[in-house]
A tleap script that builds the chain and sets N, CA, C and O, in Angstrom:
source leaprc.protein.ff14SB
mol = sequence {
  NMET GLU GLN HIE THR GLU LEU SER PRO ASP
  VAL LEU ARG SER ARG ILE ARG SER GLY GLU
  ILE LYS PHE GLY GLY ASN ARG ARG LEU LYS
  ILE TYR GLY MET LEU HIE CYS SER SER GLY
  LYS ARG MET LYS GLN GLU ASN ARG VAL PHE
  PHE LYS SER GLU LYS GLU ALA ILE GLU ASN
  LYS TYR ARG PRO CYS GLY HIE CYS MET LYS
  ALA LYS TYR LYS LEU TRP LYS ASN LYS CGLU
}
set mol.1.N position { -5.430 8.013 3.232 }
set mol.1.CA position { -5.572 6.531 3.790 }
set mol.1.C position { -6.639 6.156 4.240 }
set mol.1.O position { -7.314 6.718 5.102 }
set mol.2.N position { -6.974 4.663 3.388 }
set mol.2.CA position { -8.326 4.320 3.632 }
set mol.2.C position { -8.044 3.327 4.262 }
set mol.2.O position { -6.848 3.045 4.333 }
set mol.3.N position { -8.981 2.501 4.899 }
set mol.3.CA position { -8.631 1.143 5.755 }
set mol.3.C position { -9.750 0.172 4.766 }
set mol.3.O position { -10.904 0.472 4.463 }
set mol.4.N position { -9.105 -0.866 4.456 }
set mol.4.CA position { -10.009 -2.282 3.713 }
set mol.4.C position { -11.340 -2.975 4.352 }
set mol.4.O position { -12.197 -3.623 3.752 }
set mol.5.N position { -11.280 -2.698 5.555 }
set mol.5.CA position { -12.473 -3.270 6.172 }
set mol.5.C position { -13.118 -1.999 6.670 }
set mol.5.O position { -13.763 -2.177 7.704 }
set mol.6.N position { -13.114 -0.843 6.236 }
set mol.6.CA position { -13.700 0.552 6.020 }
set mol.6.C position { -14.759 0.434 4.111 }
set mol.6.O position { -15.553 1.222 3.596 }
set mol.7.N position { -14.333 -0.605 3.744 }
set mol.7.CA position { -14.714 -0.530 2.199 }
set mol.7.C position { -15.455 -1.962 1.718 }
set mol.7.O position { -15.078 -3.122 1.880 }
set mol.8.N position { -16.660 -1.422 1.061 }
set mol.8.CA position { -17.067 -2.817 0.599 }
set mol.8.C position { -16.400 -3.117 -0.396 }
set mol.8.O position { -15.502 -2.455 -0.914 }
set mol.9.N position { -17.054 -4.731 -0.891 }
set mol.9.CA position { -15.676 -5.622 -2.371 }
set mol.9.C position { -15.996 -3.828 -3.375 }
set mol.9.O position { -15.201 -2.938 -3.676 }
set mol.10.N position { -17.484 -3.968 -3.609 }
set mol.10.CA position { -18.074 -3.117 -5.019 }
set mol.10.C position { -16.611 -1.666 -4.696 }
set mol.10.O position { -15.630 -1.366 -5.378 }
set mol.11.N position { -17.040 -1.214 -3.620 }
set mol.11.CA position { -16.769 0.312 -3.346 }
set mol.11.C position { -14.924 0.076 -4.004 }
set mol.11.O position { -14.334 0.849 -4.759 }
set mol.12.N position { -14.527 -0.887 -3.562 }
set mol.12.CA position { -13.128 -1.136 -3.462 }
set mol.12.C position { -12.552 -1.366 -4.682 }
set mol.12.O position { -11.463 -0.891 -5.004 }
set mol.13.N position { -13.426 -2.278 -5.584 }
set mol.13.CA position { -12.954 -1.920 -6.903 }
set mol.13.C position { -13.389 -1.203 -7.795 }
set mol.13.O position { -12.935 -1.221 -8.939 }
set mol.14.N position { -14.532 -0.311 -7.328 }
set mol.14.CA position { -14.658 0.814 -8.543 }
set mol.14.C position { -13.025 1.619 -8.060 }
set mol.14.O position { -12.144 2.018 -8.822 }
set mol.15.N position { -13.045 1.639 -7.164 }
set mol.15.CA position { -12.008 2.974 -6.463 }
set mol.15.C position { -10.548 2.799 -7.187 }
set mol.15.O position { -9.770 3.644 -7.630 }
set mol.16.N position { -10.468 0.981 -7.117 }
set mol.16.CA position { -8.993 0.712 -8.100 }
set mol.16.C position { -8.872 0.573 -9.316 }
set mol.16.O position { -7.738 0.480 -9.786 }
set mol.17.N position { -10.446 0.504 -10.467 }
set mol.17.CA position { -10.292 0.992 -11.425 }
set mol.17.C position { -10.414 2.033 -11.919 }
set mol.17.O position { -9.795 2.251 -12.961 }
set mol.18.N position { -11.256 3.048 -11.345 }
set mol.18.CA position { -10.642 4.682 -11.289 }
set mol.18.C position { -9.815 5.251 -11.232 }
set mol.18.O position { -9.880 6.478 -11.315 }
set mol.19.N position { -8.516 4.495 -11.043 }
set mol.19.CA position { -7.559 5.345 -10.194 }
set mol.19.C position { -7.571 5.992 -8.431 }
set mol.19.O position { -6.707 6.429 -7.671 }
set mol.20.N position { -8.497 5.842 -8.380 }
set mol.20.CA position { -8.271 6.549 -7.018 }
set mol.20.C position { -7.396 6.235 -5.325 }
set mol.20.O position { -6.987 6.895 -4.369 }
set mol.21.N position { -7.483 4.631 -5.826 }
set mol.21.CA position { -6.503 3.801 -5.082 }
set mol.21.C position { -5.761 3.241 -6.197 }
set mol.21.O position { -6.165 2.755 -7.253 }
set mol.22.N position { -4.202 3.467 -5.587 }
set mol.22.CA position { -3.010 2.958 -6.228 }
set mol.22.C position { -2.023 1.837 -5.727 }
set mol.22.O position { -1.644 0.840 -6.342 }
set mol.23.N position { -1.731 2.214 -4.569 }
set mol.23.CA position { -1.139 1.616 -3.783 }
set mol.23.C position { -1.712 0.886 -2.323 }
set mol.23.O position { -2.382 1.593 -1.570 }
set mol.24.N position { -1.437 -0.503 -1.956 }
set mol.24.CA position { -1.886 -0.647 -0.554 }
set mol.24.C position { -0.545 -1.161 0.365 }
set mol.24.O position { 0.516 -1.634 -0.042 }
set mol.25.N position { -1.041 -0.861 1.899 }
set mol.25.CA position { -0.259 -0.969 2.885 }
set mol.25.C position { -0.400 -1.789 4.078 }
set mol.25.O position { -1.546 -1.941 4.500 }
set mol.26.N position { 0.461 -2.286 4.632 }
set mol.26.CA position { 0.368 -2.981 5.902 }
set mol.26.C position { 0.624 -2.408 7.007 }
set mol.26.O position { 1.741 -2.259 7.504 }
set mol.27.N position { -1.096 -1.832 7.727 }
set mol.27.CA position { -0.836 -0.451 9.070 }
set mol.27.C position { -0.199 -1.354 10.077 }
set mol.27.O position { 0.255 -0.428 10.750 }
set mol.28.N position { 0.156 -2.306 10.651 }
set mol.28.CA position { 1.056 -2.864 11.701 }
set mol.28.C position { 2.054 -2.801 11.437 }
set mol.28.O position { 2.671 -2.725 12.500 }
set mol.29.N position { 3.500 -2.752 9.696 }
set mol.29.CA position { 4.263 -2.694 9.486 }
set mol.29.C position { 4.623 -1.716 8.693 }
set mol.29.O position { 5.792 -1.790 8.314 }
set mol.30.N position { 3.781 -0.487 8.171 }
set mol.30.CA position { 4.319 0.806 7.797 }
set mol.30.C position { 4.993 0.305 6.173 }
set mol.30.O position { 5.569 1.102 5.432 }
set mol.31.N position { 4.807 -0.940 5.894 }
set mol.31.CA position { 4.877 -1.032 4.145 }
set mol.31.C position { 4.078 -0.642 3.435 }
set mol.31.O position { 2.926 -0.970 3.715 }
set mol.32.N position { 4.280 0.166 2.286 }
set mol.32.CA position { 3.224 0.335 0.850 }
set mol.32.C position { 4.137 -0.411 -0.048 }
set mol.32.O position { 5.340 -0.673 -0.047 }
set mol.33.N position { 2.960 -0.694 -0.939 }
set mol.33.CA position { 3.280 -1.599 -2.563 }
set mol.33.C position { 2.789 -1.663 -3.404 }
set mol.33.O position { 1.895 -0.821 -3.316 }
set mol.34.N position { 2.693 -2.377 -4.755 }
set mol.34.CA position { 1.756 -2.227 -5.635 }
set mol.34.C position { 0.637 -2.828 -5.226 }
set mol.34.O position { 0.670 -3.350 -4.112 }
set mol.35.N position { -0.162 -2.874 -5.735 }
set mol.35.CA position { -1.767 -3.699 -5.826 }
set mol.35.C position { -1.739 -5.102 -6.405 }
set mol.35.O position { -2.685 -5.874 -6.253 }
set mol.36.N position { -0.657 -5.412 -7.059 }
set mol.36.CA position { -0.298 -6.565 -7.499 }
set mol.36.C position { 0.551 -7.289 -6.490 }
set mol.36.O position { 0.567 -8.520 -6.535 }
set mol.37.N position { 1.059 -6.829 -5.838 }
set mol.37.CA position { 1.837 -7.681 -4.936 }
set mol.37.C position { 1.668 -8.680 -4.479 }
set mol.37.O position { 0.691 -8.723 -3.731 }
set mol.38.N position { 2.443 -9.942 -4.646 }
set mol.38.CA position { 2.235 -11.293 -3.793 }
set mol.38.C position { 1.800 -10.805 -2.284 }
set mol.38.O position { 0.704 -10.630 -1.753 }
set mol.39.N position { 3.798 -10.599 -1.625 }
set mol.39.CA position { 3.449 -10.100 0.006 }
set mol.39.C position { 2.204 -9.659 0.497 }
set mol.39.O position { 1.719 -9.960 1.588 }
set mol.40.N position { 1.656 -8.846 -0.466 }
set mol.40.CA position { 0.810 -7.740 0.170 }
set mol.40.C position { -0.553 -8.036 -0.072 }
set mol.40.O position { -1.480 -7.382 0.407 }
set mol.41.N position { -0.744 -9.529 -1.198 }
set mol.41.CA position { -1.920 -9.984 -1.003 }
set mol.41.C position { -2.334 -10.943 -0.159 }
set mol.41.O position { -3.548 -11.069 0.000 }
set mol.42.N position { -1.160 -12.054 0.752 }
set mol.42.CA position { -1.424 -12.555 1.695 }
set mol.42.C position { -1.277 -12.116 2.950 }
set mol.42.O position { -1.040 -12.945 3.829 }
set mol.43.N position { -1.409 -10.486 3.327 }
set mol.43.CA position { -1.938 -9.608 4.374 }
set mol.43.C position { -3.284 -9.818 4.683 }
set mol.43.O position { -4.221 -9.906 3.890 }
set mol.44.N position { -3.304 -9.910 6.220 }
set mol.44.CA position { -5.118 -9.942 6.911 }
set mol.44.C position { -5.366 -8.232 6.308 }
set mol.44.O position { -4.762 -7.161 6.242 }
set mol.45.N position { -6.675 -8.845 5.950 }
set mol.45.CA position { -7.404 -7.596 5.798 }
set mol.45.C position { -7.038 -6.223 6.816 }
set mol.45.O position { -6.510 -5.144 6.546 }
set mol.46.N position { -7.610 -6.834 8.193 }
set mol.46.CA position { -7.370 -5.750 9.288 }
set mol.46.C position { -6.429 -5.241 9.216 }
set mol.46.O position { -6.446 -4.242 9.935 }
set mol.47.N position { -5.104 -5.425 8.471 }
set mol.47.CA position { -4.142 -4.477 8.559 }
set mol.47.C position { -4.031 -4.007 7.420 }
set mol.47.O position { -3.272 -3.042 7.511 }
set mol.48.N position { -4.439 -4.178 6.150 }
set mol.48.CA position { -4.326 -3.450 4.767 }
set mol.48.C position { -4.869 -1.804 4.828 }
set mol.48.O position { -6.043 -1.488 5.021 }
set mol.49.N position { -4.091 -1.145 4.684 }
set mol.49.CA position { -4.661 0.108 4.149 }
set mol.49.C position { -4.055 0.522 2.595 }
set mol.49.O position { -3.075 0.076 1.999 }
set mol.50.N position { -5.204 1.722 2.136 }
set mol.50.CA position { -5.060 1.991 0.843 }
set mol.50.C position { -4.509 3.082 0.683 }
set mol.50.O position { -4.457 3.722 1.733 }
set mol.51.N position { -3.907 3.763 -0.503 }
set mol.51.CA position { -3.079 4.819 -0.825 }
set mol.51.C position { -3.483 5.498 -2.152 }
set mol.51.O position { -3.462 4.789 -3.158 }
set mol.52.N position { -3.847 6.789 -2.265 }
set mol.52.CA position { -3.966 7.702 -3.440 }
set mol.52.C position { -2.658 7.839 -4.195 }
set mol.52.O position { -2.699 8.312 -5.331 }
set mol.53.N position { -1.823 7.572 -3.812 }
set mol.53.CA position { -0.293 8.241 -4.361 }
set mol.53.C position { 0.827 7.476 -3.246 }
set mol.53.O position { 0.641 7.407 -2.031 }
set mol.54.N position { 1.551 7.146 -3.696 }
set mol.54.CA position { 2.994 7.252 -3.259 }
set mol.54.C position { 3.144 8.230 -2.615 }
set mol.54.O position { 2.742 7.994 -1.476 }
set mol.55.N position { 3.388 8.896 -2.677 }
set mol.55.CA position { 3.469 11.083 -1.993 }
set mol.55.C position { 2.177 10.689 -0.446 }
set mol.55.O position { 2.432 11.199 0.645 }
set mol.56.N position { 1.218 10.004 -0.567 }
set mol.56.CA position { 0.192 9.838 0.449 }
set mol.56.C position { 1.332 8.802 1.910 }
set mol.56.O position { 1.619 9.123 3.063 }
set mol.57.N position { 1.683 7.521 1.062 }
set mol.57.CA position { 2.298 6.743 1.575 }
set mol.57.C position { 3.101 6.974 2.455 }
set mol.57.O position { 3.216 6.351 3.511 }
set mol.58.N position { 3.804 8.008 2.046 }
set mol.58.CA position { 5.406 8.367 2.228 }
set mol.58.C position { 5.338 9.436 3.693 }
set mol.58.O position { 6.169 9.433 4.602 }
set mol.59.N position { 4.101 10.312 3.598 }
set mol.59.CA position { 3.858 11.267 4.180 }
set mol.59.C position { 3.084 10.195 5.456 }
set mol.59.O position { 3.474 10.741 6.487 }
set mol.60.N position { 2.718 9.685 5.638 }
set mol.60.CA position { 2.161 8.575 6.455 }
set mol.60.C position { 3.685 7.742 7.423 }
set mol.60.O position { 3.609 7.185 8.518 }
set mol.61.N position { 4.579 7.871 6.812 }
set mol.61.CA position { 5.544 7.223 7.571 }
set mol.61.C position { 6.180 5.780 6.756 }
set mol.61.O position { 7.300 5.327 6.994 }
set mol.62.N position { 5.245 5.212 5.798 }
set mol.62.CA position { 5.154 4.218 5.122 }
set mol.62.C position { 6.474 3.762 4.625 }
set mol.62.O position { 7.064 4.835 4.505 }
set mol.63.N position { 7.291 2.848 4.268 }
set mol.63.CA position { 8.442 2.770 3.910 }
set mol.63.C position { 8.119 1.248 2.844 }
set mol.63.O position { 7.616 0.201 3.251 }
set mol.64.N position { 8.652 1.588 1.212 }
set mol.64.CA position { 8.589 1.036 0.033 }
set mol.64.C position { 8.863 -0.903 0.889 }
set mol.64.O position { 9.457 -1.438 1.825 }
set mol.65.N position { 7.743 -1.322 -0.520 }
set mol.65.CA position { 8.063 -3.024 -0.004 }
set mol.65.C position { 9.153 -3.530 -0.902 }
set mol.65.O position { 9.370 -3.397 -2.107 }
set mol.66.N position { 9.762 -4.147 0.064 }
set mol.66.CA position { 11.541 -4.878 -0.604 }
set mol.66.C position { 11.141 -5.980 -1.674 }
set mol.66.O position { 12.050 -6.547 -2.281 }
set mol.67.N position { 9.638 -6.349 -1.962 }
set mol.67.CA position { 9.604 -7.506 -2.659 }
set mol.67.C position { 9.355 -6.803 -4.256 }
set mol.67.O position { 9.961 -6.737 -5.325 }
set mol.68.N position { 8.253 -6.407 -3.749 }
set mol.68.CA position { 7.270 -5.291 -5.664 }
set mol.68.C position { 8.208 -3.658 -5.998 }
set mol.68.O position { 8.193 -2.949 -7.005 }
set mol.69.N position { 8.911 -3.507 -4.771 }
set mol.69.CA position { 9.595 -2.103 -5.412 }
set mol.69.C position { 11.292 -2.126 -4.540 }
set mol.69.O position { 11.725 -1.404 -3.641 }
set mol.70.N position { 11.887 -3.217 -5.241 }
set mol.70.CA position { 13.199 -3.101 -4.901 }
set mol.70.C position { 13.865 -1.875 -5.113 }
set mol.70.O position { 14.412 -1.375 -4.131 }
set mol.71.N position { 13.930 -1.290 -6.200 }
set mol.71.CA position { 15.024 0.099 -6.135 }
set mol.71.C position { 14.200 0.998 -5.413 }
set mol.71.O position { 14.719 1.829 -4.667 }
set mol.72.N position { 13.592 0.959 -5.483 }
set mol.72.CA position { 12.876 2.503 -4.188 }
set mol.72.C position { 13.099 1.804 -2.470 }
set mol.72.O position { 13.456 2.468 -1.497 }
set mol.73.N position { 12.789 0.386 -2.472 }
set mol.73.CA position { 13.326 -0.101 -1.346 }
set mol.73.C position { 14.792 -0.310 -0.708 }
set mol.73.O position { 15.161 -0.527 0.446 }
set mol.74.N position { 15.399 -0.172 -1.792 }
set mol.74.CA position { 17.143 -0.145 -1.726 }
set mol.74.C position { 17.199 1.507 -1.331 }
set mol.74.O position { 17.170 1.579 -0.103 }
set mol.75.N position { 17.255 2.570 -1.812 }
set mol.75.CA position { 17.177 3.830 -1.868 }
set mol.75.C position { 16.881 4.117 -0.541 }
set mol.75.O position { 17.494 4.896 0.188 }
set mol.76.N position { 15.610 3.240 -0.186 }
set mol.76.CA position { 15.218 4.005 1.303 }
set mol.76.C position { 16.087 3.057 2.156 }
set mol.76.O position { 16.376 3.586 3.229 }
set mol.77.N position { 16.491 2.062 2.032 }
set mol.77.CA position { 17.120 1.400 3.274 }
set mol.77.C position { 18.745 2.136 2.971 }
set mol.77.O position { 19.605 2.227 3.847 }
set mol.78.N position { 18.903 2.587 1.628 }
set mol.78.CA position { 20.762 3.473 2.365 }
set mol.78.C position { 19.998 4.885 2.856 }
set mol.78.O position { 20.752 5.385 3.691 }
set mol.79.N position { 19.333 5.364 2.760 }
set mol.79.CA position { 19.217 6.925 3.445 }
set mol.79.C position { 19.226 6.201 5.076 }
set mol.79.O position { 20.151 6.727 5.694 }
set mol.80.N position { 18.500 5.182 5.943 }
set mol.80.CA position { 19.203 4.838 7.236 }
set mol.80.C position { 20.069 4.571 7.466 }
set mol.80.O position { 20.357 4.356 8.644 }
savepdb mol mol.pdb
quit
């Protein structure tokens, strides 16, 4: 997991293009989702984190986004 504020714009773009970063998340709300999610794009930079994989997000106790990952969110919600 990497903080958005710790990455320069060039490094961030490079890691997204190379596939090193595949998911974004909200550090305060503990939610992860797709990089193209409109909900994720609106969050404050200081709350944004990035993950290499969905497994990494889940291991860090993040839940799926209800906007861009509806099916996975419903599965998560039904487990609660």
